[in-house]
N, C-alpha and C positions, 0 to 999 in steps of 0.2 A: 569408504568413509567409515571412521571409527564408530560413530553412533549406530550406524546400520549394522555393523558387525556385532555390536553388543545389544542389539534389539532395543534401541532407545529412540523411538520415533519422535518424541518431543525434542530431544537433543538435536536430531537430524533436522527438524524444522527450524530450530533456532540457529543452527549452524549455517543454514542457507540464507536466513534473514540477515545476519550480521555482515557477510560480504556485500550484500545489496546495499546496506547503509553506507558502508565504506566507499563503494564504487560511486554512488550517487554523489557523495560529498567530494569525491575526487573528480567528478565530471564525466565519469564513464557511465552515462545514463542507460545505454543499451544493456550493458552487462548488469547494471543494477536491476533493471526491469526483469531480466531473466532470472536472477536469484530470488527476487521478491516473489515473482510468479511460482517458482518451485516451492518456496516456503508456504505460500498461500495454499497451494494444492495439498500439501501435507497437513497444514492446519485444518483445512476443510475435512480431509479424510479422518482426522482425529476428532472432529466435532468440537474444536476449541473455538467457539464463537468470538470471544474476546480477542483471541489472537488473529482470527480471520479478519476482524475489523481493523486491527492494527496493521496487518499486512496490506490490506486494501488501501488504507490510509497512506502507508509508505509508498506503495507502487504508483500511486497517483503523482507524486512529486517528480520522479524522472520522466514519467509520461508527459507531464506539463512542460517540463524542461526540454523535451524533444519536440514540442510543438504539437503533441497528439492530444489536443484539448478534449475531443469528444471521448476518447478512452479514459483520460484522467477524470472528466466529469462523471462518467459511468461508474467507476470504481469508488470515487468519493461519495456518490450518492448511495451506493450499496453500503459503504462503511457508515455513512451517516444514519441509514436505517438501523443498522446493527448497534450502533452506539446508542440510539434512541431506545432500542429494545432493552439494552443493557442498563439503561439510565445512567449512561456516562455523559452528563450534561455538558461538562467542560469540553470534552472531545467533539461533541455534536456541535456545539457553538463555534469551536475553532474551524471545523469542517465547513459549516455554513459560510463563515467568513472567507475561507479559501475558495469556495465555489463562487461567491460573489466577486472576488477579485479575478478569478479566472473569466468570468462572464464580462467584467468590466474591461479586462485586457483584450478580450476578443472583440468587444464592440470598438475599442480604440483602433484596432488593426483594420477591421472591416469598414470603419467610418460610418 
């Protein structure tokens, strides 16, 4: 990877996040999860809290699409806590709604 060769860890993390976004929107949820998790690991290693929150937020979408609700819920709750710590109120509110939707969908399935 070019970013690794040029010692650009931020660029490397961003480069991994982008294909995850594309794959998720193309319906390749498993590959999206893989790329998002790789980006997440790099953001964590770099200590970029805001980027960690965003990557957690992103990875929850394909997890939910795959029916992995418990995993989606866990990453979204972690992202929610980070958004609150960062005072990103709009993102926190959006995630609260997403969690409520996830819980509502699960109740509908389990009846």
